[in-house]
C-alpha positions as a Markdown table, in Angstrom:
| # | Residue | x | y | z |
|---|---|---|---|---|
| 1 | Met | 73.2 | 65.6 | -45.4 |
| 2 | Glu | 72.5 | 69.2 | -44.6 |
| 3 | Leu | 70.7 | 71.9 | -46.6 |
| 4 | Asn | 69.6 | 75.4 | -46.1 |
| 5 | Tyr | 66.4 | 76.4 | -47.9 |
| 6 | Thr | 63.5 | 78.8 | -48.3 |
| 7 | Ile | 59.9 | 78.1 | -49.2 |
| 8 | Asn | 60.9 | 78.5 | -52.9 |
| 9 | Asp | 63.3 | 75.6 | -52.6 |
| 10 | Leu | 60.8 | 73.1 | -51.2 |
| 11 | Asp | 60.5 | 71.0 | -54.5 |
| 12 | Lys | 64.3 | 70.6 | -54.6 |
| 13 | Val | 64.5 | 69.7 | -50.9 |
| 14 | Val | 61.6 | 67.2 | -51.2 |
| 15 | Asn | 63.2 | 65.5 | -54.1 |
| 16 | Thr | 66.6 | 65.3 | -52.3 |
| 17 | Leu | 64.8 | 63.9 | -49.2 |
| 18 | Leu | 62.8 | 61.2 | -51.2 |
| 19 | Asn | 66.0 | 60.2 | -53.1 |
| 20 | Ser | 68.1 | 59.9 | -50.0 |
| 21 | Ser | 65.7 | 58.4 | -47.6 |
| 22 | Thr | 66.7 | 54.8 | -46.4 |
| 23 | Ser | 63.0 | 54.1 | -45.5 |
| 24 | Lys | 59.4 | 55.0 | -46.2 |
| 25 | Ile | 59.1 | 55.8 | -42.5 |
| 26 | Ile | 60.3 | 59.4 | -42.0 |
| 27 | Leu | 60.5 | 61.1 | -38.6 |
| 28 | Phe | 60.3 | 64.9 | -38.4 |
| 29 | His | 62.0 | 66.6 | -35.5 |
| 30 | Gly | 61.9 | 70.4 | -34.8 |
| 31 | Ser | 60.3 | 73.0 | -32.7 |
| 32 | Met | 56.8 | 74.3 | -33.2 |
| 33 | Gly | 56.5 | 76.5 | -36.3 |
| 34 | Val | 59.7 | 75.2 | -37.9 |
| 35 | Gly | 57.9 | 74.0 | -41.0 |
| 36 | Lys | 57.3 | 70.2 | -40.5 |
| 37 | Thr | 53.8 | 70.2 | -41.8 |
| 38 | Thr | 54.7 | 72.5 | -44.7 |
| 39 | Leu | 57.4 | 70.0 | -45.7 |
| 40 | Ile | 55.1 | 67.0 | -45.3 |
| 41 | Lys | 52.5 | 68.9 | -47.5 |
| 42 | Ser | 55.0 | 69.2 | -50.3 |
| 43 | Leu | 56.1 | 65.5 | -49.8 |
| 44 | Val | 52.5 | 64.3 | -50.0 |
| 45 | Lys | 52.0 | 66.2 | -53.3 |
| 46 | Thr | 55.3 | 65.0 | -54.9 |
| 47 | Ile | 54.5 | 61.3 | -54.0 |
| 48 | Gly | 51.2 | 61.8 | -56.0 |
| 49 | Ser | 48.4 | 62.8 | -53.7 |
| 50 | Ala | 45.8 | 65.5 | -54.5 |
| 51 | Asp | 44.5 | 65.2 | -50.9 |
| 52 | Glu | 44.5 | 68.3 | -48.7 |
| 53 | Val | 47.2 | 68.0 | -46.0 |
| 54 | Gln | 46.5 | 69.3 | -42.5 |
| 55 | Ser | 48.2 | 68.6 | -39.3 |
| 56 | Pro | 46.6 | 65.8 | -37.6 |
| 57 | Thr | 47.2 | 67.3 | -34.1 |
| 58 | Tyr | 43.8 | 66.3 | -32.8 |
| 59 | Ser | 43.1 | 63.1 | -34.9 |
| 60 | Leu | 46.7 | 61.8 | -34.4 |
| 61 | Val | 46.8 | 60.4 | -37.9 |
| 62 | Asn | 45.6 | 61.4 | -41.3 |
| 63 | Glu | 45.6 | 59.0 | -44.3 |
| 64 | Tyr | 46.2 | 60.3 | -47.8 |
| 65 | Asn | 45.8 | 58.3 | -51.0 |
| 66 | Ala | 48.5 | 58.7 | -53.6 |
| 67 | Thr | 49.2 | 57.1 | -56.9 |
| 68 | Asn | 49.6 | 53.3 | -56.1 |
| 69 | Thr | 50.2 | 53.9 | -52.4 |
| 70 | Lys | 48.9 | 55.4 | -49.1 |
| 71 | Ile | 50.5 | 57.9 | -46.9 |
| 72 | Tyr | 50.0 | 58.1 | -43.1 |
| 73 | His | 50.8 | 61.4 | -41.4 |
| 74 | Phe | 51.0 | 61.3 | -37.7 |
| 75 | Asp | 51.3 | 64.2 | -35.2 |
| 76 | Leu | 52.2 | 62.7 | -31.9 |
| 77 | Tyr | 52.4 | 66.1 | -30.1 |
| 78 | Arg | 49.4 | 65.5 | -27.8 |
| 79 | Val | 50.1 | 61.8 | -27.1 |
| 80 | Glu | 51.0 | 61.5 | -23.4 |
| 81 | Ser | 52.1 | 57.8 | -23.1 |
| 82 | Val | 53.3 | 54.9 | -25.1 |
| 83 | Glu | 50.2 | 53.1 | -24.0 |
| 84 | Glu | 48.1 | 55.4 | -26.1 |
| 85 | Leu | 50.2 | 54.3 | -29.2 |
| 86 | Tyr | 49.6 | 50.7 | -28.3 |
| 87 | Asn | 45.8 | 51.3 | -27.9 |
| 88 | Met | 45.5 | 52.9 | -31.3 |
| 89 | Gly | 47.5 | 50.2 | -33.0 |
| 90 | Phe | 50.3 | 52.5 | -34.0 |
| 91 | Glu | 52.7 | 49.5 | -34.7 |
| 92 | Glu | 50.5 | 48.2 | -37.4 |
| 93 | Tyr | 50.8 | 51.4 | -39.4 |
| 94 | Leu | 54.5 | 50.9 | -39.5 |
| 95 | Gln | 54.2 | 47.3 | -40.9 |
| 96 | Glu | 52.6 | 48.4 | -44.1 |
| 97 | Asp | 54.7 | 49.1 | -47.2 |
| 98 | Val | 53.5 | 52.7 | -47.4 |
| 99 | Trp | 54.8 | 56.1 | -46.6 |
| 100 | Val | 54.6 | 57.1 | -43.0 |
| 101 | Phe | 55.4 | 60.7 | -41.8 |
| 102 | Ile | 55.6 | 61.3 | -38.1 |
| 103 | Glu | 55.8 | 64.7 | -36.4 |
| 104 | Trp | 57.0 | 64.7 | -32.8 |
| 105 | Pro | 58.2 | 61.1 | -32.9 |
| 106 | Glu | 60.2 | 61.1 | -29.7 |
| 107 | Leu | 57.7 | 59.2 | -27.5 |
| 108 | Ala | 57.4 | 56.5 | -30.1 |
| 109 | Ser | 61.1 | 55.7 | -30.5 |
| 110 | Glu | 60.7 | 52.0 | -29.5 |
| 111 | Phe | 58.5 | 51.3 | -32.5 |
| 112 | Phe | 60.8 | 52.4 | -35.3 |
| 113 | Pro | 63.0 | 50.1 | -37.3 |
| 114 | Glu | 66.8 | 50.8 | -37.6 |
| 115 | Asn | 66.8 | 52.2 | -41.1 |
| 116 | Thr | 64.1 | 54.9 | -40.3 |
| 117 | Thr | 65.0 | 58.3 | -41.8 |
| 118 | Asn | 65.3 | 61.1 | -39.3 |
| 119 | Ile | 64.7 | 64.8 | -40.4 |
| 120 | Phe | 65.9 | 67.6 | -38.2 |
| 121 | Leu | 64.6 | 71.1 | -38.9 |
| 122 | Glu | 65.7 | 74.4 | -37.6 |
| 123 | Ile | 65.0 | 78.0 | -38.3 |
| 124 | Asn | 68.1 | 80.1 | -39.3 |
| 125 | Glu | 68.6 | 83.7 | -38.1 |
| 126 | Asp | 67.6 | 84.9 | -41.6 |
| 127 | Asn | 64.3 | 82.9 | -41.4 |
| 128 | Thr | 65.5 | 80.3 | -43.9 |
| 129 | Arg | 65.3 | 76.7 | -42.7 |
| 130 | Lys | 68.1 | 74.1 | -42.2 |
| 131 | Ile | 67.2 | 70.5 | -42.8 |
| 132 | Ile | 69.5 | 67.7 | -41.6 |
| 133 | Ile | 68.7 | 64.3 | -43.2 |
| 134 | Asn | 70.1 | 61.3 | -41.4 |
């Protein structure tokens, strides 16, 4: 599924994403500044959390509490090796029945189950965004 959107369309995009996701593990692909964290902020709010969402670039993972669930938000941009992921117990986060949002997931590909949802974000020439959900 592919959609073009602006910041004003985020609620619609988030609802489409949540309804079409095959998994609670969602991987966010896209260049720096494409809107991954902005989209995740909207997802966290829609799922039912009032927590302030910030990119976990330096902490690697943030945990948010939502209605009847938790949400883990990873930013793996600064991770340099798979060994770092093993040392932090990364695979254990994926085994819980909670939402897991992962920015820059490429290094961790061996950890993900087959039904994981992949989101690809791009900036269009008119500064709108393109999202591909697959």
